[in-house]
C-alpha positions as a LaTeX table, in Angstrom:
\begin{tabular}{lrrr}
\hline
Residue & $x$ (\AA) & $y$ (\AA) & $z$ (\AA) \\
\hline
Met1 & 14.90 & $-5.99$ & $-1.46$ \\
Pro2 & 14.65 & $-3.44$ & $-4.12$ \\
Gly3 & 11.71 & $-3.50$ & $-6.35$ \\
Asp4 & 11.56 & $-2.57$ & $-9.77$ \\
Thr5 & 12.36 & 1.92 & $-9.98$ \\
Gly6 & 10.87 & 4.29 & $-12.74$ \\
Arg7 & 7.35 & 2.59 & $-12.87$ \\
Gly8 & 5.41 & 3.99 & $-10.45$ \\
Ala9 & 3.01 & 1.17 & $-9.03$ \\
Glu10 & 3.11 & $-0.69$ & $-11.51$ \\
Gly11 & 6.49 & $-2.21$ & $-10.41$ \\
Arg12 & 7.39 & $-4.93$ & $-8.31$ \\
Pro13 & 6.81 & $-3.72$ & $-4.43$ \\
Asn14 & 9.66 & $-3.22$ & $-2.03$ \\
Ala15 & 9.94 & $-5.91$ & 0.12 \\
Gly16 & 12.54 & $-5.43$ & 3.75 \\
Phe17 & 13.23 & $-7.48$ & 6.49 \\
Val18 & 14.43 & $-6.66$ & 10.01 \\
Val19 & 17.00 & $-8.97$ & 11.80 \\
Thr20 & 16.74 & $-9.23$ & 15.60 \\
Gly21 & 18.70 & $-11.62$ & 18.22 \\
Asp22 & 14.93 & $-13.49$ & 18.37 \\
Gly23 & 14.24 & $-13.89$ & 14.87 \\
Val24 & 13.34 & $-12.12$ & 11.31 \\
Val25 & 10.44 & $-9.85$ & 10.64 \\
Ala26 & 9.57 & $-9.22$ & 6.93 \\
Val27 & 7.97 & $-6.63$ & 5.60 \\
Gly28 & 6.84 & $-5.28$ & 2.87 \\
Gly29 & 5.02 & $-6.32$ & $-0.81$ \\
Phe30 & 5.34 & $-10.14$ & $-1.87$ \\
Trp31 & 3.61 & $-9.62$ & $-5.54$ \\
Ser32 & 3.96 & $-13.23$ & $-6.16$ \\
Pro33 & 4.59 & $-17.05$ & $-4.80$ \\
Ala34 & 8.05 & $-16.62$ & $-6.29$ \\
Met35 & 8.51 & $-13.36$ & $-5.20$ \\
Gly36 & 8.51 & $-14.31$ & $-1.68$ \\
Asp37 & 10.50 & $-17.56$ & $-1.99$ \\
Ser38 & 12.99 & $-14.43$ & $-3.12$ \\
Val39 & 12.09 & $-12.34$ & $-0.08$ \\
Val40 & 13.54 & $-15.68$ & 2.16 \\
Ala41 & 15.96 & $-16.73$ & 0.04 \\
Thr42 & 18.02 & $-13.53$ & 0.29 \\
Ile43 & 17.10 & $-13.46$ & 4.09 \\
Arg44 & 18.29 & $-16.81$ & 4.34 \\
Ala45 & 21.56 & $-15.86$ & 2.50 \\
Ala46 & 21.52 & $-12.80$ & 5.62 \\
Thr47 & 21.14 & $-15.04$ & 8.70 \\
Arg48 & 20.25 & $-18.46$ & 9.98 \\
Arg49 & 17.99 & $-16.74$ & 12.42 \\
Pro50 & 14.15 & $-18.11$ & 11.84 \\
Leu51 & 10.84 & $-15.92$ & 10.45 \\
Arg52 & 9.07 & $-15.36$ & 12.65 \\
Trp53 & 6.48 & $-12.80$ & 10.91 \\
Ala54 & 5.23 & $-10.88$ & 7.21 \\
Val55 & 4.28 & $-7.66$ & 7.50 \\
Leu56 & 1.41 & $-6.88$ & 4.92 \\
Tyr57 & 1.56 & $-3.28$ & 4.03 \\
Ala58 & $-1.90$ & $-3.98$ & 2.06 \\
His59 & $-4.37$ & $-6.89$ & 0.74 \\
His60 & $-4.02$ & $-5.46$ & $-2.88$ \\
Pro61 & $-2.72$ & $-8.64$ & $-4.92$ \\
Asp62 & 0.27 & $-6.96$ & $-5.51$ \\
Met63 & 1.22 & $-7.06$ & $-1.70$ \\
Gln64 & 0.05 & $-10.33$ & $-0.85$ \\
Val65 & $-0.54$ & $-12.74$ & $-3.08$ \\
Gly66 & 3.10 & $-13.76$ & $-2.48$ \\
Thr67 & 2.38 & $-14.56$ & 1.62 \\
Ile68 & 2.39 & $-18.00$ & 1.16 \\
Ala69 & 5.52 & $-18.56$ & 0.37 \\
Leu70 & 6.47 & $-16.75$ & 4.00 \\
Arg71 & 3.94 & $-18.77$ & 5.85 \\
Arg72 & 5.59 & $-21.97$ & 4.30 \\
Ala73 & 9.23 & $-20.76$ & 5.83 \\
Gly74 & 7.22 & $-19.83$ & 9.49 \\
Ala75 & 6.19 & $-16.73$ & 9.72 \\
Arg76 & 2.68 & $-15.91$ & 10.88 \\
Val77 & 1.08 & $-12.51$ & 9.54 \\
Val78 & 0.62 & $-9.48$ & 10.69 \\
Ala79 & $-1.66$ & $-6.73$ & 9.11 \\
His80 & $-5.18$ & $-5.15$ & 9.16 \\
Pro81 & $-8.13$ & $-7.53$ & 9.57 \\
Asp82 & $-10.24$ & $-5.85$ & 6.84 \\
Thr83 & $-8.95$ & $-7.34$ & 3.70 \\
Arg84 & $-11.21$ & $-6.12$ & 1.73 \\
Val85 & $-9.95$ & $-4.74$ & $-2.13$ \\
Leu86 & $-11.66$ & $-3.88$ & $-5.24$ \\
Ala87 & $-9.81$ & $-6.34$ & $-6.89$ \\
Ser88 & $-10.81$ & $-9.25$ & $-4.63$ \\
Glu89 & $-14.86$ & $-8.31$ & $-5.01$ \\
Gly90 & $-15.34$ & $-11.12$ & $-7.95$ \\
Gly91 & $-13.70$ & $-13.57$ & $-5.15$ \\
Leu92 & $-10.52$ & $-14.98$ & $-4.90$ \\
Asp93 & $-10.69$ & $-17.10$ & $-8.71$ \\
Asn94 & $-11.22$ & $-14.17$ & $-9.75$ \\
Leu95 & $-8.26$ & $-12.31$ & $-7.89$ \\
Val96 & $-6.61$ & $-14.69$ & $-9.10$ \\
Ala97 & $-7.08$ & $-14.95$ & $-12.57$ \\
Asn98 & $-6.45$ & $-11.56$ & $-13.64$ \\
Trp99 & $-3.41$ & $-11.07$ & $-11.55$ \\
Thr100 & $-1.64$ & $-13.95$ & $-12.81$ \\
Pro101 & $-1.09$ & $-12.54$ & $-16.60$ \\
Val102 & 0.58 & $-9.62$ & $-14.13$ \\
Val103 & 3.08 & $-11.54$ & $-12.81$ \\
Gly104 & 3.26 & $-14.63$ & $-15.50$ \\
Val105 & 2.30 & $-18.01$ & $-14.46$ \\
Ala106 & 5.48 & $-19.72$ & $-13.35$ \\
Ala107 & 5.26 & $-16.55$ & $-10.74$ \\
Met108 & 2.04 & $-17.91$ & $-9.68$ \\
Leu109 & 3.22 & $-21.43$ & $-8.94$ \\
Gly110 & 2.37 & $-23.00$ & $-5.94$ \\
Phe111 & $-0.29$ & $-19.96$ & $-4.14$ \\
Glu112 & $-2.23$ & $-20.22$ & $-2.03$ \\
Glu113 & $-4.75$ & $-17.93$ & $-0.05$ \\
Ala114 & $-2.68$ & $-16.73$ & 3.38 \\
Asn115 & $-3.58$ & $-13.58$ & 3.96 \\
Val116 & $-5.31$ & $-13.61$ & 7.31 \\
Pro117 & $-3.63$ & $-11.87$ & 10.08 \\
Asp118 & $-2.31$ & $-14.22$ & 12.98 \\
Arg119 & $-1.67$ & $-10.91$ & 14.72 \\
Pro120 & $-4.44$ & $-8.06$ & 13.65 \\
Val121 & $-3.33$ & $-4.59$ & 13.91 \\
Thr122 & $-6.14$ & $-2.09$ & 13.44 \\
Gly123 & $-4.70$ & 0.77 & 15.29 \\
Thr124 & $-1.22$ & 0.95 & 16.52 \\
Asp125 & 0.70 & $-2.05$ & 17.74 \\
Thr126 & 3.99 & $-2.38$ & 18.72 \\
Leu127 & 6.03 & $-5.58$ & 18.38 \\
Val128 & 9.28 & $-6.39$ & 20.37 \\
Leu129 & 11.29 & $-9.06$ & 19.41 \\
Gly130 & 14.57 & $-9.74$ & 20.66 \\
Gly131 & 15.22 & $-6.63$ & 22.23 \\
Arg132 & 14.63 & $-4.42$ & 18.96 \\
Arg133 & 10.94 & $-2.31$ & 18.82 \\
Leu134 & 8.73 & $-2.30$ & 15.70 \\
Val135 & 5.83 & $-0.09$ & 15.59 \\
Leu136 & 2.84 & $-1.23$ & 13.57 \\
Ile137 & 0.38 & 1.72 & 12.50 \\
His138 & $-3.01$ & 1.41 & 11.04 \\
Pro139 & $-3.08$ & 5.36 & 10.20 \\
Gly140 & $-7.25$ & 4.33 & 8.92 \\
Pro141 & $-7.96$ & 3.83 & 4.91 \\
Ala142 & $-5.42$ & 6.25 & 3.32 \\
His143 & $-4.77$ & 4.26 & 0.37 \\
Ser144 & $-7.44$ & 1.49 & 1.46 \\
Ala145 & $-8.77$ & 0.02 & 4.38 \\
Gly146 & $-5.81$ & $-2.75$ & 5.11 \\
Asp147 & $-3.24$ & 0.42 & 4.91 \\
Leu148 & $-0.37$ & $-0.39$ & 7.79 \\
Met149 & 2.78 & 1.15 & 8.13 \\
Leu150 & 5.72 & 0.02 & 10.02 \\
Trp151 & 8.12 & 2.09 & 11.85 \\
Leu152 & 11.70 & 1.07 & 13.55 \\
Pro153 & 11.56 & 4.62 & 15.94 \\
Asp154 & 15.27 & 3.64 & 16.99 \\
Glu155 & 16.36 & 3.80 & 13.50 \\
Arg156 & 13.34 & 6.12 & 12.52 \\
Val157 & 13.22 & 4.23 & 9.36 \\
Leu158 & 9.76 & 4.02 & 7.84 \\
Phe159 & 8.04 & 1.50 & 5.71 \\
Ala160 & 5.31 & 3.16 & 4.74 \\
Gly161 & 3.28 & 0.39 & 1.64 \\
Asp162 & 1.65 & 2.30 & $-0.85$ \\
Ile163 & 0.60 & 5.21 & 1.08 \\
Leu164 & 3.44 & 6.69 & $-0.57$ \\
Val165 & 4.80 & 5.47 & $-4.37$ \\
Glu166 & 7.76 & 7.04 & $-6.50$ \\
Asp167 & 6.19 & 8.96 & $-8.02$ \\
Gly168 & 3.53 & 10.95 & $-5.64$ \\
Leu169 & 0.39 & 9.39 & $-7.60$ \\
Thr170 & $-1.08$ & 7.43 & $-4.62$ \\
Met171 & $-4.35$ & 5.65 & $-5.15$ \\
Val172 & $-7.01$ & 6.75 & $-3.49$ \\
Val173 & $-9.35$ & 3.92 & $-5.19$ \\
Asp174 & $-9.95$ & 1.50 & $-1.82$ \\
Gly175 & $-9.52$ & 4.19 & $-0.02$ \\
Glu176 & $-9.83$ & 7.96 & 1.86 \\
Ser177 & $-8.24$ & 11.41 & 0.46 \\
Ala178 & $-9.00$ & 13.25 & 4.02 \\
Thr179 & $-7.35$ & 9.98 & 5.09 \\
Leu180 & $-4.14$ & 9.77 & 3.25 \\
Leu181 & $-4.04$ & 13.70 & 4.12 \\
Arg182 & $-3.73$ & 13.51 & 7.25 \\
Thr183 & $-1.73$ & 10.21 & 6.72 \\
Leu184 & 1.16 & 12.19 & 5.53 \\
Asp185 & 0.80 & 14.77 & 8.61 \\
Leu186 & 1.95 & 12.03 & 10.49 \\
Ile187 & 4.69 & 10.60 & 8.10 \\
Asp188 & 6.43 & 13.83 & 8.42 \\
Ser189 & 6.07 & 13.79 & 12.12 \\
Leu190 & 7.73 & 11.20 & 12.65 \\
Ala191 & 10.38 & 12.50 & 10.60 \\
Pro192 & 12.28 & 9.29 & 9.50 \\
Arg193 & 15.51 & 9.19 & 8.47 \\
Val194 & 14.55 & 6.38 & 5.44 \\
Leu195 & 11.42 & 6.38 & 4.38 \\
Val196 & 10.47 & 2.99 & 1.90 \\
Pro197 & 7.54 & 3.40 & $-0.18$ \\
Gly198 & 5.30 & 0.94 & $-1.56$ \\
His199 & 6.40 & 0.76 & $-4.93$ \\
Gly200 & 9.98 & 2.42 & $-6.10$ \\
Arg201 & 13.32 & 4.36 & $-5.46$ \\
Leu202 & 13.98 & 5.64 & $-2.03$ \\
Pro203 & 13.45 & 9.26 & $-1.31$ \\
Ala204 & 16.73 & 11.28 & $-0.77$ \\
Asp205 & 14.17 & 14.05 & 1.18 \\
Pro206 & 11.68 & 11.75 & 2.75 \\
Arg207 & 9.54 & 14.85 & 3.24 \\
Ala208 & 9.50 & 15.73 & $-0.80$ \\
Leu209 & 7.48 & 12.45 & $-1.28$ \\
Thr210 & 5.62 & 13.50 & 0.99 \\
Ala211 & 5.15 & 17.13 & 0.08 \\
Ala212 & 4.55 & 16.08 & $-3.47$ \\
Thr213 & 1.92 & 13.26 & $-2.63$ \\
Arg214 & 0.17 & 16.21 & $-0.66$ \\
Ala215 & 0.54 & 18.93 & $-3.62$ \\
Tyr216 & $-1.16$ & 16.37 & $-6.12$ \\
Val217 & $-4.23$ & 15.25 & $-3.65$ \\
Thr218 & $-4.91$ & 18.48 & $-2.24$ \\
Gly219 & $-5.17$ & 19.84 & $-5.80$ \\
Leu220 & $-7.44$ & 16.97 & $-6.97$ \\
Arg221 & $-9.43$ & 18.00 & $-3.89$ \\
Glu222 & $-9.86$ & 21.77 & $-5.39$ \\
Glu223 & $-10.54$ & 20.68 & $-8.37$ \\
Met224 & $-13.00$ & 17.92 & $-7.52$ \\
Arg225 & $-15.30$ & 20.30 & $-4.97$ \\
Ala226 & $-14.75$ & 22.88 & $-7.38$ \\
Ala227 & $-16.85$ & 20.99 & $-10.03$ \\
Val228 & $-19.48$ & 20.08 & $-7.88$ \\
Arg229 & $-19.45$ & 23.28 & $-6.44$ \\
Ala230 & $-20.19$ & 24.77 & $-10.04$ \\
Gly231 & $-23.06$ & 21.60 & $-10.81$ \\
Arg232 & $-20.75$ & 19.70 & $-13.32$ \\
Ser233 & $-20.98$ & 15.89 & $-13.67$ \\
Leu234 & $-18.93$ & 13.32 & $-13.43$ \\
Thr235 & $-18.58$ & 13.48 & $-16.83$ \\
Gln236 & $-18.17$ & 16.78 & $-16.66$ \\
Ala237 & $-15.42$ & 17.31 & $-14.50$ \\
Leu238 & $-13.41$ & 14.29 & $-15.64$ \\
Ala239 & $-12.82$ & 15.78 & $-19.04$ \\
Thr240 & $-9.95$ & 17.73 & $-17.01$ \\
Gln241 & $-8.39$ & 14.05 & $-16.30$ \\
Pro242 & $-6.05$ & 11.61 & $-18.88$ \\
Ala243 & $-7.66$ & 8.75 & $-20.34$ \\
Ala244 & $-7.40$ & 5.62 & $-18.11$ \\
Asp245 & $-5.83$ & 2.47 & $-19.91$ \\
Pro246 & $-7.92$ & $-0.40$ & $-19.38$ \\
Arg247 & $-4.76$ & $-2.63$ & $-19.83$ \\
Arg248 & $-2.78$ & $-1.04$ & $-17.33$ \\
Pro249 & $-4.67$ & 0.54 & $-14.37$ \\
Val250 & $-2.47$ & 1.91 & $-12.17$ \\
Ala251 & $-0.69$ & 3.24 & $-14.96$ \\
Pro252 & 0.27 & 7.22 & $-14.06$ \\
Asp253 & $-2.86$ & 8.46 & $-16.08$ \\
Ser254 & $-5.38$ & 5.43 & $-15.62$ \\
Arg255 & $-4.31$ & 7.09 & $-11.38$ \\
Arg256 & $-5.15$ & 10.11 & $-12.44$ \\
Arg257 & $-8.23$ & 9.04 & $-13.48$ \\
Arg258 & $-9.45$ & 6.49 & $-11.09$ \\
Asn259 & $-9.07$ & 9.28 & $-8.25$ \\
Ala260 & $-10.35$ & 11.86 & $-9.64$ \\
Val261 & $-13.28$ & 9.61 & $-9.58$ \\
Arg262 & $-13.43$ & 8.39 & $-6.41$ \\
Val263 & $-12.33$ & 12.29 & $-4.71$ \\
Tyr264 & $-15.36$ & 13.77 & $-7.06$ \\
Leu265 & $-17.64$ & 11.65 & $-5.36$ \\
Glu266 & $-15.93$ & 12.35 & $-1.64$ \\
Met267 & $-16.95$ & 15.46 & $-2.75$ \\
Glu268 & $-19.92$ & 15.15 & $-3.98$ \\
Arg269 & $-21.40$ & 13.59 & $-0.46$ \\
Ala270 & $-19.57$ & 16.30 & 2.02 \\
Glu271 & $-21.01$ & 19.49 & $-0.56$ \\
Asn272 & $-24.54$ & 17.41 & 0.51 \\
Gly273 & $-23.34$ & 17.57 & 4.08 \\
Leu274 & $-22.73$ & 13.96 & 4.38 \\
Pro275 & $-19.47$ & 12.18 & 5.77 \\
Glu276 & $-17.02$ & 12.20 & 2.81 \\
Ala277 & $-17.09$ & 7.75 & 2.71 \\
Pro278 & $-19.62$ & 5.71 & 2.28 \\
Gly279 & $-20.12$ & 3.95 & 5.61 \\
Ala280 & $-17.57$ & 7.10 & 7.96 \\
\hline
\end{tabular}
């Protein structure tokens, strides 16, 4: 199920499903209970086989708030067990209050927290269902601590989640830029025939999207490293970045500025002999 195109990370995420001889696996971003219901309805229109699993890309609200609809349809949840993201730091009520204006009150009807996994994945795991192999990959905290990708090796289809976005501006505010770069190398090594990003159109050439993302992240790391080495403060380093829009936290300019803050702090730690990521 394609989400919105041309809106970067602000649009509805992409979701999909895999039909096997023993049931269905849904995968993707379920950004509201209404969208979750729509995914279930699409599956029901395609097959009468039972919905067995729902694979979550991550634990940001756009990726998991609609999970309850899939649970009610019989799915068990596959996800990374670390559900922490910045959006949830104020608690569930605060997350819902902030997310409801984005999707609308009607779309949030029936919401219940449902993203704690029945099958936690912290590395690589293979789900075999109805004769098909579905490889679940946690590459580390690239976009977020709870990143998960779904790889169909026989078909060479990769559901990459928000590790990749159509405009190449992956957010690393909840992740680590170095891990994102390693993950891009991993994706290239898989050589997917079809690559499904978390948001936006599917690239005609998967390597073009990983290359664009790599160029952006590498350039930002180099710029922030140079700023730290030149003794420039965070405020001074951010002078080269566009202003964020407080009403649109994942608009392109907002992503650029928020990423710059994160990467500056990573480079500052590295220059002081510390691991780039706190707690690493």
